[in-house]
Chimera marker file (.cmm) of the C-alpha trace (Angstrom):
<marker_set name="trace">
<marker id="1" x="-22.467" y="49.119" z="-10.912" r="1" g="1" b="0" radius="0.5"/>
<marker id="2" x="-19.886" y="51.672" z="-9.847" r="1" g="1" b="0" radius="0.5"/>
<marker id="3" x="-22.519" y="54.361" z="-9.606" r="1" g="1" b="0" radius="0.5"/>
<marker id="4" x="-24.676" y="52.237" z="-7.290" r="1" g="1" b="0" radius="0.5"/>
<marker id="5" x="-21.698" y="51.297" z="-5.134" r="1" g="1" b="0" radius="0.5"/>
<marker id="6" x="-20.665" y="54.941" z="-4.920" r="1" g="1" b="0" radius="0.5"/>
<marker id="7" x="-24.202" y="55.890" z="-3.837" r="1" g="1" b="0" radius="0.5"/>
<marker id="8" x="-24.132" y="53.173" z="-1.171" r="1" g="1" b="0" radius="0.5"/>
<marker id="9" x="-20.829" y="54.558" z="0.110" r="1" g="1" b="0" radius="0.5"/>
<marker id="10" x="-22.088" y="58.149" z="0.078" r="1" g="1" b="0" radius="0.5"/>
<marker id="11" x="-25.680" y="57.679" z="1.244" r="1" g="1" b="0" radius="0.5"/>
<marker id="12" x="-25.537" y="54.404" z="3.141" r="1" g="1" b="0" radius="0.5"/>
<marker id="13" x="-27.503" y="51.268" z="2.448" r="1" g="1" b="0" radius="0.5"/>
<marker id="14" x="-31.107" y="51.837" z="1.522" r="1" g="1" b="0" radius="0.5"/>
<marker id="15" x="-33.604" y="49.267" z="0.357" r="1" g="1" b="0" radius="0.5"/>
<marker id="16" x="-33.740" y="50.683" z="-3.182" r="1" g="1" b="0" radius="0.5"/>
<marker id="17" x="-29.943" y="50.752" z="-3.533" r="1" g="1" b="0" radius="0.5"/>
<marker id="18" x="-29.635" y="47.194" z="-2.243" r="1" g="1" b="0" radius="0.5"/>
<marker id="19" x="-32.269" y="46.058" z="-4.766" r="1" g="1" b="0" radius="0.5"/>
<marker id="20" x="-30.506" y="47.928" z="-7.581" r="1" g="1" b="0" radius="0.5"/>
<marker id="21" x="-27.197" y="46.343" z="-6.605" r="1" g="1" b="0" radius="0.5"/>
<marker id="22" x="-28.814" y="42.898" z="-6.545" r="1" g="1" b="0" radius="0.5"/>
<marker id="23" x="-30.282" y="43.377" z="-10.026" r="1" g="1" b="0" radius="0.5"/>
<marker id="24" x="-26.929" y="44.473" z="-11.373" r="1" g="1" b="0" radius="0.5"/>
<marker id="25" x="-25.180" y="41.491" z="-9.812" r="1" g="1" b="0" radius="0.5"/>
<marker id="26" x="-27.758" y="39.134" z="-11.353" r="1" g="1" b="0" radius="0.5"/>
<marker id="27" x="-27.352" y="40.787" z="-14.751" r="1" g="1" b="0" radius="0.5"/>
<marker id="28" x="-23.581" y="40.499" z="-14.498" r="1" g="1" b="0" radius="0.5"/>
<marker id="29" x="-23.822" y="36.794" z="-13.659" r="1" g="1" b="0" radius="0.5"/>
<marker id="30" x="-26.184" y="36.233" z="-16.600" r="1" g="1" b="0" radius="0.5"/>
<marker id="31" x="-23.732" y="37.940" z="-18.953" r="1" g="1" b="0" radius="0.5"/>
<marker id="32" x="-20.875" y="35.842" z="-17.557" r="1" g="1" b="0" radius="0.5"/>
<marker id="33" x="-22.843" y="32.661" z="-18.268" r="1" g="1" b="0" radius="0.5"/>
<marker id="34" x="-23.646" y="33.849" z="-21.802" r="1" g="1" b="0" radius="0.5"/>
<marker id="35" x="-19.968" y="34.542" z="-22.416" r="1" g="1" b="0" radius="0.5"/>
<marker id="36" x="-19.037" y="31.095" z="-21.133" r="1" g="1" b="0" radius="0.5"/>
<marker id="37" x="-21.547" y="29.492" z="-23.525" r="1" g="1" b="0" radius="0.5"/>
<marker id="38" x="-20.140" y="31.554" z="-26.397" r="1" g="1" b="0" radius="0.5"/>
<marker id="39" x="-16.559" y="30.421" z="-25.714" r="1" g="1" b="0" radius="0.5"/>
<marker id="40" x="-17.651" y="26.775" z="-25.382" r="1" g="1" b="0" radius="0.5"/>
<marker id="41" x="-19.351" y="26.982" z="-28.765" r="1" g="1" b="0" radius="0.5"/>
<marker id="42" x="-16.335" y="28.633" z="-30.363" r="1" g="1" b="0" radius="0.5"/>
<marker id="43" x="-13.989" y="26.001" z="-28.952" r="1" g="1" b="0" radius="0.5"/>
<marker id="44" x="-16.310" y="23.238" z="-30.187" r="1" g="1" b="0" radius="0.5"/>
<marker id="45" x="-16.299" y="24.714" z="-33.693" r="1" g="1" b="0" radius="0.5"/>
<marker id="46" x="-12.509" y="24.946" z="-33.640" r="1" g="1" b="0" radius="0.5"/>
<marker id="47" x="-12.226" y="21.360" z="-32.381" r="1" g="1" b="0" radius="0.5"/>
<marker id="48" x="-14.470" y="20.127" z="-35.199" r="1" g="1" b="0" radius="0.5"/>
<marker id="49" x="-12.371" y="21.974" z="-37.776" r="1" g="1" b="0" radius="0.5"/>
<marker id="50" x="-9.107" y="20.597" z="-36.372" r="1" g="1" b="0" radius="0.5"/>
<marker id="51" x="-10.507" y="17.077" z="-36.178" r="1" g="1" b="0" radius="0.5"/>
<marker id="52" x="-11.498" y="17.242" z="-39.833" r="1" g="1" b="0" radius="0.5"/>
<marker id="53" x="-8.008" y="18.346" z="-40.808" r="1" g="1" b="0" radius="0.5"/>
<marker id="54" x="-6.451" y="15.542" z="-38.793" r="1" g="1" b="0" radius="0.5"/>
<marker id="55" x="-8.657" y="12.855" z="-40.297" r="1" g="1" b="0" radius="0.5"/>
<marker id="56" x="-7.985" y="14.156" z="-43.809" r="1" g="1" b="0" radius="0.5"/>
<marker id="57" x="-4.241" y="14.006" z="-43.121" r="1" g="1" b="0" radius="0.5"/>
<marker id="58" x="-4.459" y="10.492" z="-41.701" r="1" g="1" b="0" radius="0.5"/>
<marker id="59" x="-6.484" y="9.207" z="-44.641" r="1" g="1" b="0" radius="0.5"/>
<marker id="60" x="-3.960" y="10.615" z="-47.086" r="1" g="1" b="0" radius="0.5"/>
<marker id="61" x="-1.098" y="9.081" z="-45.104" r="1" g="1" b="0" radius="0.5"/>
<marker id="62" x="-2.789" y="5.657" z="-45.085" r="1" g="1" b="0" radius="0.5"/>
<marker id="63" x="-3.464" y="5.808" z="-48.826" r="1" g="1" b="0" radius="0.5"/>
<marker id="64" x="0.175" y="6.693" z="-49.500" r="1" g="1" b="0" radius="0.5"/>
<marker id="65" x="1.339" y="3.901" z="-47.197" r="1" g="1" b="0" radius="0.5"/>
<marker id="66" x="-0.723" y="1.321" z="-49.079" r="1" g="1" b="0" radius="0.5"/>
<link id1="1" id2="2" r="1" g="1" b="0" radius="0.2"/>
<link id1="2" id2="3" r="1" g="1" b="0" radius="0.2"/>
<link id1="3" id2="4" r="1" g="1" b="0" radius="0.2"/>
<link id1="4" id2="5" r="1" g="1" b="0" radius="0.2"/>
<link id1="5" id2="6" r="1" g="1" b="0" radius="0.2"/>
<link id1="6" id2="7" r="1" g="1" b="0" radius="0.2"/>
<link id1="7" id2="8" r="1" g="1" b="0" radius="0.2"/>
<link id1="8" id2="9" r="1" g="1" b="0" radius="0.2"/>
<link id1="9" id2="10" r="1" g="1" b="0" radius="0.2"/>
<link id1="10" id2="11" r="1" g="1" b="0" radius="0.2"/>
<link id1="11" id2="12" r="1" g="1" b="0" radius="0.2"/>
<link id1="12" id2="13" r="1" g="1" b="0" radius="0.2"/>
<link id1="13" id2="14" r="1" g="1" b="0" radius="0.2"/>
<link id1="14" id2="15" r="1" g="1" b="0" radius="0.2"/>
<link id1="15" id2="16" r="1" g="1" b="0" radius="0.2"/>
<link id1="16" id2="17" r="1" g="1" b="0" radius="0.2"/>
<link id1="17" id2="18" r="1" g="1" b="0" radius="0.2"/>
<link id1="18" id2="19" r="1" g="1" b="0" radius="0.2"/>
<link id1="19" id2="20" r="1" g="1" b="0" radius="0.2"/>
<link id1="20" id2="21" r="1" g="1" b="0" radius="0.2"/>
<link id1="21" id2="22" r="1" g="1" b="0" radius="0.2"/>
<link id1="22" id2="23" r="1" g="1" b="0" radius="0.2"/>
<link id1="23" id2="24" r="1" g="1" b="0" radius="0.2"/>
<link id1="24" id2="25" r="1" g="1" b="0" radius="0.2"/>
<link id1="25" id2="26" r="1" g="1" b="0" radius="0.2"/>
<link id1="26" id2="27" r="1" g="1" b="0" radius="0.2"/>
<link id1="27" id2="28" r="1" g="1" b="0" radius="0.2"/>
<link id1="28" id2="29" r="1" g="1" b="0" radius="0.2"/>
<link id1="29" id2="30" r="1" g="1" b="0" radius="0.2"/>
<link id1="30" id2="31" r="1" g="1" b="0" radius="0.2"/>
<link id1="31" id2="32" r="1" g="1" b="0" radius="0.2"/>
<link id1="32" id2="33" r="1" g="1" b="0" radius="0.2"/>
<link id1="33" id2="34" r="1" g="1" b="0" radius="0.2"/>
<link id1="34" id2="35" r="1" g="1" b="0" radius="0.2"/>
<link id1="35" id2="36" r="1" g="1" b="0" radius="0.2"/>
<link id1="36" id2="37" r="1" g="1" b="0" radius="0.2"/>
<link id1="37" id2="38" r="1" g="1" b="0" radius="0.2"/>
<link id1="38" id2="39" r="1" g="1" b="0" radius="0.2"/>
<link id1="39" id2="40" r="1" g="1" b="0" radius="0.2"/>
<link id1="40" id2="41" r="1" g="1" b="0" radius="0.2"/>
<link id1="41" id2="42" r="1" g="1" b="0" radius="0.2"/>
<link id1="42" id2="43" r="1" g="1" b="0" radius="0.2"/>
<link id1="43" id2="44" r="1" g="1" b="0" radius="0.2"/>
<link id1="44" id2="45" r="1" g="1" b="0" radius="0.2"/>
<link id1="45" id2="46" r="1" g="1" b="0" radius="0.2"/>
<link id1="46" id2="47" r="1" g="1" b="0" radius="0.2"/>
<link id1="47" id2="48" r="1" g="1" b="0" radius="0.2"/>
<link id1="48" id2="49" r="1" g="1" b="0" radius="0.2"/>
<link id1="49" id2="50" r="1" g="1" b="0" radius="0.2"/>
<link id1="50" id2="51" r="1" g="1" b="0" radius="0.2"/>
<link id1="51" id2="52" r="1" g="1" b="0" radius="0.2"/>
<link id1="52" id2="53" r="1" g="1" b="0" radius="0.2"/>
<link id1="53" id2="54" r="1" g="1" b="0" radius="0.2"/>
<link id1="54" id2="55" r="1" g="1" b="0" radius="0.2"/>
<link id1="55" id2="56" r="1" g="1" b="0" radius="0.2"/>
<link id1="56" id2="57" r="1" g="1" b="0" radius="0.2"/>
<link id1="57" id2="58" r="1" g="1" b="0" radius="0.2"/>
<link id1="58" id2="59" r="1" g="1" b="0" radius="0.2"/>
<link id1="59" id2="60" r="1" g="1" b="0" radius="0.2"/>
<link id1="60" id2="61" r="1" g="1" b="0" radius="0.2"/>
<link id1="61" id2="62" r="1" g="1" b="0" radius="0.2"/>
<link id1="62" id2="63" r="1" g="1" b="0" radius="0.2"/>
<link id1="63" id2="64" r="1" g="1" b="0" radius="0.2"/>
<link id1="64" id2="65" r="1" g="1" b="0" radius="0.2"/>
<link id1="65" id2="66" r="1" g="1" b="0" radius="0.2"/>
</marker_set>
């Protein structure tokens, strides 16, 4: 991305450089979306683990209370 931007600065805007920049921007956005999906999945896994721990604790507390 930096290389393309540097070429645009040095050589001016050409059709090929604009297309290359557009492709890089699209690729960057795709990677950002993939990363967002990854973090959502990781947070969901963590939430499921924590929920299981909480329910186990509550069940033990209820049994002891009875």
